[in-house]
DRENDODO-300705 format. One record per residue (C-alpha): z, y, x. Coordinates in pm, whole numbers, padded with zeros to 5 digits, always signed. Each point is the difference from the previous one (the first is absolute). Layout:
ZYX;...
***
This chain:
-00876+01005+01042;-00098-00352+00114;-00141+00027+00354;-00039-00365+00100;+00023-00361-00110;+00017-00276+00220;-00045-00359-00151;+00054-00317+00212;-00031-00380-00136;+00018+00111-00374;-00188-00202-00250;-00362-00004+00135;+00054+00280+00249;+00052-00093+00352;+00041+00348+00157;-00093+00324-00176;+00088+00360+00135;-00087+00281-00238;+00046+00372+00064;-00017+00199-00318;-00051+00378-00058;+00071+00277-00218;-00211+00052-00312;-00188-00284-00193;-00026-00320+00181;-00224-00272-00156;-00020-00361+00037;-00289-00194-00129;-00136-00355+00044;-00130-00278-00193;+00227-00183-00252;+00234-00246+00189;-00042+00181+00316;+00352+00056+00040;+00078+00349-00140;+00282-00122-00197;+00144-00161+00304;+00047+00343+00169;+00196+00115-00307;+00206-00318+00023;+00086+00065+00358;+00090+00360-00069;+00229-00106-00283;+00155-00249+00215;+00116+00230+00260;+00112+00246-00267;+00218-00253-00163;-00205-00045-00317;+00017-00325-00166;-00323-00203+00033;-00133-00325+00116;+00262-00248+00118;-00239-00161+00267;-00152+00269+00237;+00007-00156+00333;-00364-00101+00128;-00045-00375+00015;+00092-00128+00362;+00221+00301+00086;+00354-00012+00052;+00059+00338-00143;-00182+00291-00159;+00072+00381+00070;-00082+00332-00155;+00080+00356+00176;-00071+00305-00196;+00038+00351+00161;+00072+00311-00214;+00002+00362+00090;+00301+00166-00140;+00073+00380-00059;+00342+00131+00022;+00041+00039-00367;-00152-00350-00100;+00213-00177-00258;+00023-00297+00227;+00200+00198+00255;+00309-00028-00262;-00036-00378-00025;-00010-00034+00401;+00323+00214+00008;+00168-00215-00253;-00088-00308+00151;+00125+00142+00341;-00335-00001+00151;-00012+00386+00078;-00289+00243-00062;-00347-00076+00154;-00341+00145+00018;-00150-00328+00044;+00086-00306-00229;-00095-00340+00147;+00046-00264-00244;-00016-00361+00124;+00053-00335-00195;-00061-00365+00111;-00031-00284-00222;+00081-00343+00187;-00201-00313-00128;+00337-00133-00153;+00002+00309-00240;+00263+00196+00173;-00073+00371+00007;+00148+00256+00243;-00054+00382-00005;+00038+00298+00248;-00012+00381-00062;-00046+00164+00329;+00120-00304+00179;+00324-00031-00200;+00054-00306-00222;-00004+00078-00370;+00006-00175-00326;-00282-00036-00229;+00158+00243-00237;-00012+00283+00256;-00364-00064+00032;-00054+00001-00377;+00199+00331-00015;-00214+00150+00283;-00318-00119-00161;+00066+00190-00321;-00028+00332+00202;-00284-00122+00221;-00276-00161-00205;-00108-00025-00356;-00219-00299-00109;-00213+00026-00308;-00263-00212-00167;-00114-00069-00344;+00270-00256-00033;+00251+00261+00070;+00321-00134+00132;+00195+00324+00035;+00069+00047-00390;-00291+00230-00109;-00093-00289-00266;+00346-00083-00071;+00150+00236-00277;+00352-00094+00134;-00069+00213+00312;-00184+00289-00159;+00343+00205-00037;+00060-00032+00375;-00349+00107+00086;+00012+00309-00240;+00334+00083+00161;-00150-00017+00347;-00295+00212-00105;+00228+00267-00171;+00241-00021+00309;+00279-00066-00225;+00202-00205+00221;+00290+00240+00000;+00016+00027-00372;-00009-00385-00026;+00273-00031+00243;+00210+00253-00200;-00062-00202-00314;+00090-00321+00174;+00321+00148+00121;+00084+00123-00358;-00074-00352-00138;+00235-00142+00263;+00269+00244-00106;-00050-00095-00360;+00006-00366+00074;+00328+00033+00192;+00150+00206-00282;-00093-00252-00266;+00140-00287+00214;+00333+00190+00050;+00017+00057-00369;-00074-00364-00088;+00237-00137+00249;+00271+00228-00127;-00065-00090-00358;+00008-00377+00097;+00336+00051+00195;+00149+00214-00294;-00107-00284-00241;+00162-00255+00216;+00322+00185+00032;-00008+00071-00371;+00024-00385-00052;+00322-00019+00193;+00162+00325-00165;+00285-00211-00176;+00060-00188+00316;+00022+00300+00232;+00235+00204-00210;+00230-00308-00038;-00029-00079+00378;+00064+00361+00116;+00298+00025-00227;+00145-00303+00148;-00056+00129+00346;+00140+00339-00080;+00320-00166-00124;+00060-00231+00288;-00150+00235+00269;-00015-00255+00281;-00011+00142+00352;-00161-00143+00317;+00262-00210+00209;+00234-00021-00300;-00032-00382-00044;+00115-00058+00349;+00292+00252-00024;+00118-00160-00327;-00041-00346+00135;+00196+00065+00302;+00296+00152-00203;+00009-00274-00242;+00012-00272+00274;+00282+00211+00158;+00192+00022-00337;-00047-00377-00049;+00135-00082+00350;+00298+00225-00010;+00229-00237-00186;-00058-00259+00259;+00058+00192+00311;+00232+00273-00125;+00320-00219+00049;-00092-00066+00382;-00086+00370+00045;+00350+00087-00137;+00169-00246+00209;-00199+00140+00316;+00102+00361-00102;+00376-00103-00021;-00030-00171+00342;-00138+00318+00162;+00288+00214-00144;+00355+00091+00118;+00117-00344-00095;-00269-00134+00210;-00212+00084+00290;+00073+00374-00003;+00368-00078-00022;-00001-00234+00293;-00218+00227+00212;+00216+00308-00053;+00328-00206+00085;-00174-00117+00326;-00105+00362+00087;+00374+00117-00063;+00153-00284+00201;-00234+00049+00298;+00035+00393-00003;+00381-00052+00013;-00011-00173+00326;-00335+00144+00163;+00157+00235+00230;+00190-00265+00175;-00323-00226+00038;-00137+00229+00263;-00324+00054-00216;-00084-00353-00048;+00020+00033-00388;-00249+00306-00021;-00289-00202-00048;+00143-00243-00269;+00134+00307-00178;-00356+00159-00007;-00151-00307-00117;+00261-00050-00284;-00084+00364-00111;-00371-00067-00021;+00098-00312-00200;+00203+00195-00240;-00295+00240-00058;-00252-00298-00044;+00249-00140-00260;+00009+00326-00182;-00368+00012-00011;+00000-00357-00136;+00260+00079-00262;-00202+00297-00132;-00310-00222-00033;+00158-00276-00163;+00171+00241-00241;-00334+00142-00072;-00136-00354-00076;+00291-00065-00228;-00095+00323-00191;-00360-00085-00034;+00085-00353-00128;+00228+00141-00270;-00216+00009-00313;+00028+00008-00363;-00129-00321-00165;-00197+00226-00223;-00187+00142+00296;-00138-00327+00097;-00107-00064-00374;-00189+00343+00019;-00177-00080+00336;-00103-00323-00119;-00133+00122-00319;-00209+00272+00170;-00119-00243+00283;-00121-00249-00264;-00160+00283-00194;-00210+00126+00287;-00097-00354+00103;-00100-00085-00371;-00211+00316-00034;-00168-00079+00353;-00093-00360-00137;-00125+00138-00338;-00235+00235+00185;-00079-00249+00295;+00094+00255+00255;+00249+00024+00290;+00325+00150-00096;-00063+00264+00275;-00329+00084-00176;+00145+00055-00346;+00032+00378+00037;-00362+00049+00135;-00123-00235-00275;+00192+00202-00262;-00179+00323+00135;-00324-00166-00045;+00078-00090-00366;+00109+00364-00035;-00324+00129+00128;-00205-00219-00246;+00208+00130-00276;-00059+00358+00118;-00372-00075+00025;+00012-00124-00355;+00185+00293-00121;-00219+00253+00194;-00325-00197-00014;-00153+00185-00291;+00032+00325+00179;-00152-00171+00323;-00283-00138-00226;-00072+00341-00149;-00039+00151+00354;-00231-00285+00100;-00198+00030-00310;-00044+00364+00073;-00126-00088+00363;-00260-00239-00160;-00122+00276-00242;-00030+00257+00307;-00184-00262+00218;-00243-00074-00294;-00064+00358-00049;-00068+00067+00370;-00238-00298+00016;-00184+00105-00292;-00028+00358+00129;-00154-00145+00326;-00206-00262-00174;-00153+00264-00223;-00072+00233+00287;-00168-00303+00175;-00198-00081-00302;-00147+00371-00023;-00072-00013+00366;-00190-00334-00052;-00204+00151-00279;-00099+00278+00211;-00079-00230+00300;-00213-00225-00250;-00197+00300-00107;-00075+00092+00372;-00094-00372+00072;-00238-00003-00297;-00169+00312+00127;-00019-00131+00333;-00155-00321-00111;-00259+00190-00212;-00087+00182+00315;-00038-00318+00201;-00197-00193-00248;-00263+00258-00032;-00147-00065+00352;+00025-00369-00058;-00256+00012-00279;+00285-00033-00280;+00012+00356-00131;-00018-00129-00359;+00310-00240+00051;+00353+00102-00076;+00313-00085+00174;+00342+00065-00169;+00350-00050+00107;+00195-00099-00297;+00382+00051-00014;+00202-00151-00276;+00383+00001-00064;+00161-00318+00146;+00366-00133-00002;+00213+00184+00248;+00020-00126+00353;+00065+00096+00354;-00351+00170+00020;+00031+00192-00325;-00131-00061-00351;-00375+00004+00049;-00284-00281-00010;-00294+00092+00180;-00333-00179-00028;-00357+00107+00142;-00260-00026-00258;-00379+00055-00003;-00293+00045-00229;-00341-00051+00151;-00196+00184-00247;+00064+00302-00246;+00131-00119-00332;+00081-00353+00145;+00357-00107-00040;+00219+00023+00297;+00183-00295+00150;+00165-00159+00311;-00178+00052+00313;-00103-00345+00090;-00095-00084-00359;-00232+00282-00095;-00181+00048+00340;-00301-00234+00108;+00009-00103+00363;-00208+00281+00131;+00202+00250-00203;+00320-00136+00098;-00092+00043+00351;-00067+00370-00048;+00317+00047-00193;+00206-00155+00247;-00174+00201+00288;+00069+00315-00188;+00362-00090-00079;+00062-00108+00353;-00130+00341+00119;+00215+00192-00244;+00308-00200+00063;-00039+00018+00387;-00041+00386+00046;+00362+00033+00106;-00007-00306+00224;+00064+00113+00370;-00148-00200+00280;-00114-00276-00227;-00282-00222+00096;-00194-00111-00319;-00187-00319-00020;-00257-00069-00278;-00094-00363-00024;-00347-00017-00189;+00103+00283-00230;-00384+00041-00053;-00041-00349-00142;-00213+00015-00327;-00169+00321+00066;-00311+00106+00154;-00277+00260+00039;+00118+00362-00069;+00354-00116-00125;+00058-00185+00352;-00130+00309+00156;+00243+00216-00190;+00287-00243+00103;-00117+00018+00370;+00023+00378-00011;+00324+00010-00163;+00139-00236+00269;-00149+00206+00271;+00159+00309-00165;+00335-00165-00010;-00032-00106+00357;-00031+00363+00117;+00377+00039-00022;+00124-00355+00072;-00105-00310+00149;-00188-00234-00239;-00116-00369+00076;-00260-00149-00255;-00123-00350-00026;-00308+00024-00183;-00327-00193-00086;-00161+00328-00126;-00258+00161+00228;+00048+00341-00159;+00377-00014+00097;-00063-00143+00340;-00239+00288+00080;+00292+00272-00067;+00209-00153+00252;+00075+00199+00328;+00054-00323+00189;-00132-00336-00088;+00088-00354+00101;-00210-00322-00085;+00200-00338-00047;-00174-00296+00081;+00072-00382+00011;-00140-00242+00240;+00038-00365+00076;-00001-00121+00369;+00101-00340+00123;+00104-00100-00345;+00239+00287-00049;-00038+00292-00219;+00094+00342+00103;-00015+00356-00135;-00089+00292+00206;-00012+00376-00075;-00249+00239+00163;-00003+00380+00018;-00350+00130-00091;-00163+00269+00163;-00256+00221-00202;-00287-00249+00052;+00196-00297-00088;+00138+00180-00299;-00353+00040-00128;-00071-00368+00029;+00336-00093-00180;-00059+00238-00295;-00365-00126-00016;+00134-00351-00024;+00215+00102-00267;-00265+00156-00183;-00271-00295+00039;+00203-00315+00065;-00103-00244+00275;-00333+00131+00084;+00020+00371+00113;-00326+00185-00060;-00113+00335+00130;+00029+00121-00337;+00351-00097-00013;+00068+00161+00326;-00142+00319-00126;+00207-00004-00316;+00302-00059+00239;-00085+00288+00218;-00024+00209-00317;+00344-00099-00112;+00160+00054+00323;-00170+00341+00029;+00182+00063-00325;
***
């Protein structure tokens, strides 16, 4: 419930504090007094899109604060939780408009975006007038309204999920078909290339190994002779023989040298061991350098084949094996592609069947909801002096989509036998007001904690019809808070709480004020609405009769 509205320096309002009450709240005043400005200010703090220039002339900024009471189960609690604001029993919305156009908003003293305000506003306030901006006159929104009336949100979400699944299945099938078609274009190349790779079977690191072996064999002829000479120099006719002789000669006289030859003998022994190690290593090298000329030819042939294949496919030689695996996978996909497509087509068929099942069930529930809405509208139209009018919810088959396969439109016939047509084309101004009021009542029966605002919903009606509208608004306000901006004395008389909006000029400055009316002031205001500028005793008497109800 909207408990309070505090407006400062907005348009022609300098400072205004309003405390609203449960039930039917009515705002009256002469045309141009500023009633619409109150709605502009409320829309501003709720994040609605409206006038661009709202700051009062001469002021640095304008500010609006709205205070709402929330129950623990109010839909706004979920939005507060999602925005990280936490649950609250009281909701204080504050929004500032600087003179340079910048807008800043707070919820319970926490900075928020305009989007959070708009999300909250959908759960807090419903604004409605003859020029309906909430979709009642737009057939594109009628399906959503019917779903809300029938409480079909879960069914719609199930259909939406099935539509997403169907879309995903169709996309997978389409991509697989495209991929298979692309691979099919390469089939001849793939088979030839895979055969070529299978025949050569290159391995990672093989190019480097072959290149090293080739260079070694090419160098063996140049270095072989020197290595052989070195091997001979290390043998018995060379270093090994000389060292052995030295050892033999020294050992023969060592016992007469008083130990002075022990160290040289040990060193010579170590040298003989190292010469032996060197001999073995040189011998191994000679063995490795020994090669068959045919082997060099074979190594070069394979090395050049690997490098040629790498150039052909524009990859590194070490990546040839992985590249070959990729080609084999493509070929395997081509060979098994039809089987995969068959499974994907089956998946699409299953998804289509599931979507159709859920969409058909939703259609049936929509038809049942449409029947209930039509009956509810008939019950609402009778007290509004339109018992002969017919409201009908038409449901036609539409192309499949995320919300099902139904096209919904609200139609009316104002007189028996008259052709039915769209709501905004068949009904006259006064009839349209009553249709919209009845529709609003029906569509908001499941709304929880919603403040409903009717902006001159009674325009174009008078007398008994206006009285019927006022009575229906009063009845509606028994279960929720209703704010009505009205020029109708019959509607104003039904209010539980009454405010008069007035405009005054002082020191060349125009300002708008709002006054809460007591019982005596209400008589004068309703009398003014009945009689005009000159309030007579007869008008006061008529006002008293209206207020007595």
